[in-house]
C-alpha positions as CSV (number, residue, x, y, z in Angstrom):
1,M,-128.6,-120.5,62.3
2,N,-126.6,-120.9,65.5
3,K,-129.1,-122.2,68.1
4,H,-127.0,-121.0,71.0
5,S,-126.8,-117.5,69.6
6,V,-130.6,-117.6,69.2
7,Y,-130.9,-118.8,72.8
8,E,-128.7,-115.9,74.0
9,T,-130.5,-113.3,72.0
10,N,-134.1,-114.3,72.9
11,S,-133.5,-115.1,76.6
12,F,-131.7,-111.8,77.0
13,Y,-134.7,-110.0,75.5
14,W,-137.2,-111.8,77.8
15,D,-134.9,-111.2,80.8
16,T,-134.6,-107.4,80.1
17,K,-137.7,-106.4,78.1
18,G,-140.1,-109.3,78.0
19,N,-143.7,-108.6,78.8
20,D,-143.1,-104.9,79.5
21,F,-142.9,-104.4,75.7
22,L,-144.5,-107.4,73.9
23,G,-147.1,-107.9,76.6
24,A,-148.3,-111.4,77.7
25,I,-150.6,-113.7,75.8
26,V,-152.1,-115.9,78.5
27,L,-155.0,-118.2,79.0
28,P,-157.9,-118.0,78.5
29,F,-156.6,-116.3,75.4
30,Y,-154.5,-118.3,72.9
31,G,-153.6,-115.1,71.0
32,A,-155.4,-112.3,69.3
33,F,-159.1,-113.0,69.0
34,V,-159.0,-116.7,70.0
35,S,-160.1,-117.9,73.5
36,E,-160.4,-121.1,75.5
37,E,-163.8,-119.9,76.7
38,K,-165.1,-120.3,73.1
39,C,-162.9,-123.2,71.9
40,Q,-163.0,-125.4,75.0
41,L,-160.0,-127.4,73.9
42,F,-158.9,-128.4,77.5
43,G,-162.3,-129.4,78.9
44,D,-162.2,-130.4,82.6
45,V,-158.6,-130.3,83.9
46,S,-159.4,-131.1,87.6
47,G,-157.0,-133.6,88.9
48,K,-154.8,-133.4,85.8
49,K,-151.0,-133.0,85.6
50,M,-150.1,-130.0,83.4
51,L,-146.8,-128.8,81.9
52,E,-146.5,-125.4,80.2
53,I,-143.7,-124.8,77.6
54,G,-142.8,-121.1,77.7
55,C,-144.6,-120.4,81.0
56,G,-143.6,-116.7,81.1
57,N,-145.0,-114.8,84.0
58,G,-147.1,-117.7,85.3
59,Q,-150.6,-116.4,84.5
60,S,-151.6,-119.4,82.3
61,L,-150.4,-121.7,85.0
62,Q,-152.6,-119.8,87.4
63,Y,-155.5,-120.3,85.1
64,Q,-155.0,-124.1,85.2
65,G,-154.5,-124.1,89.0
66,D,-157.7,-122.1,89.5
67,R,-159.4,-124.9,87.5
68,K,-158.1,-127.5,90.0
69,A,-155.3,-129.1,88.0
70,S,-153.5,-131.4,90.4
71,E,-149.9,-130.5,89.4
72,L,-148.4,-127.5,87.7
73,W,-145.1,-127.5,85.9
74,G,-143.6,-124.7,83.8
75,M,-140.5,-124.3,81.6
76,D,-139.1,-121.0,80.2
77,I,-135.8,-120.0,78.7
78,S,-135.7,-116.7,80.7
79,K,-134.6,-116.7,84.4
80,E,-136.5,-113.4,84.9
81,Q,-139.7,-114.9,83.6
82,I,-139.3,-117.9,85.8
83,E,-138.8,-115.6,88.8
84,K,-141.9,-113.6,87.9
85,A,-143.9,-116.9,87.6
86,K,-142.7,-118.0,91.0
87,Q,-143.7,-114.8,92.6
88,H,-147.1,-114.6,90.9
89,L,-148.1,-118.2,91.6
90,T,-147.0,-117.9,95.3
91,A,-149.1,-114.7,95.6
92,C,-152.1,-116.7,94.2
93,G,-151.5,-119.5,96.7
94,L,-150.4,-122.0,94.1
95,S,-147.3,-124.1,93.9
96,A,-145.5,-125.2,90.7
97,K,-142.3,-126.9,89.6
98,L,-140.6,-124.3,87.4
99,I,-137.5,-125.0,85.2
100,C,-135.3,-122.6,83.4
101,S,-134.2,-124.2,80.2
102,P,-134.6,-124.1,76.4
103,M,-137.5,-126.3,75.4
104,E,-135.2,-128.2,73.0
105,E,-132.9,-129.6,75.7
106,E,-133.1,-132.3,78.3
107,C,-134.0,-130.8,81.7
108,N,-135.1,-133.7,83.9
109,I,-138.8,-133.4,83.2
110,P,-140.5,-136.8,83.9
111,V,-141.6,-138.9,80.9
112,D,-145.0,-140.6,80.4
113,Y,-146.2,-138.4,83.2
114,F,-148.4,-135.5,82.1
115,D,-152.1,-135.4,81.0
116,F,-151.6,-132.1,79.2
117,V,-148.6,-130.2,77.8
118,Y,-149.5,-126.8,76.4
119,S,-147.8,-123.7,75.0
120,I,-149.3,-120.3,74.6
121,Y,-147.5,-118.3,71.9
122,A,-144.1,-119.8,72.8
123,I,-143.6,-123.0,70.7
124,G,-142.5,-120.9,67.6
125,W,-139.3,-119.9,69.5
126,T,-137.9,-123.4,69.3
127,T,-134.8,-123.8,67.1
128,D,-135.6,-127.5,66.6
129,L,-139.3,-128.1,66.0
130,E,-139.2,-131.8,65.4
131,G,-136.9,-132.4,68.4
132,T,-139.1,-130.3,70.6
133,F,-142.3,-132.1,69.6
134,C,-140.6,-135.5,70.3
135,R,-139.6,-134.3,73.7
136,I,-143.1,-133.1,74.4
137,A,-144.5,-136.5,73.3
138,S,-142.1,-138.2,75.7
139,Y,-143.5,-136.1,78.6
140,L,-147.1,-137.1,77.9
141,K,-148.9,-140.2,78.9
142,K,-150.5,-142.3,76.2
143,D,-153.5,-140.4,74.8
144,G,-152.1,-137.3,76.6
145,I,-153.0,-133.9,74.9
146,F,-150.7,-131.3,73.5
147,I,-152.2,-127.9,72.8
148,F,-150.3,-124.9,71.4
149,S,-150.8,-121.6,69.7
150,W,-148.6,-119.3,67.6
151,S,-148.8,-116.5,65.2
152,H,-150.4,-117.6,61.9
153,P,-147.7,-117.7,59.2
154,I,-150.1,-115.9,56.7
155,H,-150.3,-113.0,59.1
156,K,-146.5,-112.6,58.8
157,C,-146.6,-112.4,55.0
158,V,-149.1,-109.6,54.6
159,V,-148.8,-105.8,54.8
160,E,-151.3,-103.0,54.3
161,E,-150.6,-100.7,51.3
162,N,-153.0,-98.0,50.1
163,N,-155.9,-99.5,52.1
164,R,-155.3,-102.9,50.6
165,F,-153.5,-106.0,51.9
166,A,-150.6,-107.3,49.9
167,F,-148.1,-110.1,50.2
168,N,-144.6,-108.8,51.0
169,K,-142.9,-112.0,52.1
170,C,-142.8,-115.5,50.7
171,Y,-144.9,-117.9,52.7
172,F,-142.4,-120.7,52.0
173,D,-139.4,-118.8,53.4
174,E,-138.6,-120.3,56.8
175,S,-135.2,-118.7,57.3
176,W,-134.3,-117.1,60.6
177,Y,-134.2,-113.3,60.8
178,S,-133.6,-110.6,63.4
179,V,-136.2,-108.2,64.7
180,S,-135.3,-105.0,66.5
181,L,-137.8,-104.0,69.2
182,D,-137.6,-101.2,71.7
183,E,-133.8,-101.2,71.9
184,G,-133.8,-105.0,72.0
185,A,-133.6,-107.8,69.5
186,L,-135.3,-111.1,68.8
187,T,-134.5,-113.9,66.4
188,L,-137.4,-115.6,64.7
189,S,-138.5,-118.1,62.0
190,D,-141.9,-118.1,60.3
191,R,-142.7,-121.8,59.7
192,K,-145.4,-123.0,57.3
193,L,-148.5,-124.7,58.8
194,S,-147.4,-127.9,57.0
195,T,-144.1,-127.8,58.9
196,Y,-146.0,-127.9,62.2
197,V,-148.4,-130.6,61.0
198,N,-145.7,-132.9,59.6
199,A,-143.5,-132.5,62.8
200,L,-146.5,-133.5,64.9
201,A,-147.1,-136.6,62.8
202,K,-143.4,-137.5,63.0
203,A,-143.4,-137.2,66.8
204,G,-146.4,-139.6,67.1
205,F,-149.3,-137.2,67.4
206,V,-152.7,-137.1,65.7
207,I,-154.3,-133.7,65.3
208,E,-157.8,-133.6,66.8
209,Q,-158.6,-129.9,66.2
210,M,-157.1,-126.8,64.5
211,I,-158.4,-123.3,65.1
212,E,-157.6,-120.3,62.9
213,E,-160.9,-118.4,62.9
214,T,-161.2,-115.0,64.4
215,E,-163.8,-114.9,67.2
216,N,-166.5,-112.3,66.4
217,E,-167.4,-111.9,70.1
218,I,-163.9,-110.7,70.9
219,I,-163.4,-108.6,67.8
220,Q,-166.6,-106.6,68.4
221,L,-165.0,-105.3,71.6
222,H,-162.3,-103.6,69.7
223,D,-162.1,-100.5,67.4
224,E,-163.0,-101.7,63.9
225,N,-160.6,-99.1,62.5
226,N,-157.7,-100.5,64.3
227,D,-155.1,-101.9,61.8
228,F,-154.8,-105.2,63.7
229,V,-158.6,-105.7,63.8
230,K,-158.8,-105.0,60.1
231,R,-156.2,-107.7,59.5
232,A,-158.0,-110.2,61.8
233,K,-161.3,-109.7,59.9
234,M,-159.6,-110.6,56.6
235,F,-157.3,-113.5,57.5
236,P,-156.1,-115.5,60.5
237,V,-153.5,-113.9,62.8
238,T,-153.4,-116.8,65.3
239,F,-153.6,-120.6,65.0
240,V,-154.2,-123.2,67.7
241,I,-153.6,-127.0,67.4
242,K,-154.9,-129.7,69.7
243,A,-153.1,-133.0,69.2
244,R,-153.2,-136.4,71.0
245,K,-150.2,-138.7,71.7
246,L,-150.8,-142.1,70.1
């Protein structure tokens, strides 16, 4: 895996296709069928300094700004997404410091500064999970909180065949692979849950909460015959972790 090739492939996709095809997963939603309104992982953020990793179009930053966070910072690999975030937040009357950079690299973000660092369906793009978690730990104050969500690895291993779910991919396979989407391409790796947990521990975090349940209140709003809804009723499609810097 050449990380610079991954950067180029994925940033080009988000620059040219981005939310227009994949859509945006933004707060109060952590992903499919999991919400902050139910989980209450952030609590009161008024007066808090917030950094979002993979800020996309800025809607999650707006969510935090509307809840009276004192400082908003965002990072994204895509110049186009940064520009969208800037325009969106300005239109909402909010200001934010926005940085275009891979999350793995040094980009002049202050250390021991933030109360919260969070990432909504973006952390899995990193080519260096342990290094990224160590950087995030450095940005946080002592006892600062890191919250992130991503696609549940079990979800990526299962297909529907003849009205039954079956494994078609090894859960332990974390190799990088290419996905073709709408005349574009992405490069991904499906990491085990233990990989995330162990990387957090190595970076000096303690896990306070993990969410992988599907919220019934949300799923009831969708067509029960929808393939994705059927999956979410049987196994987790999203996971969320809240961790504290020691």
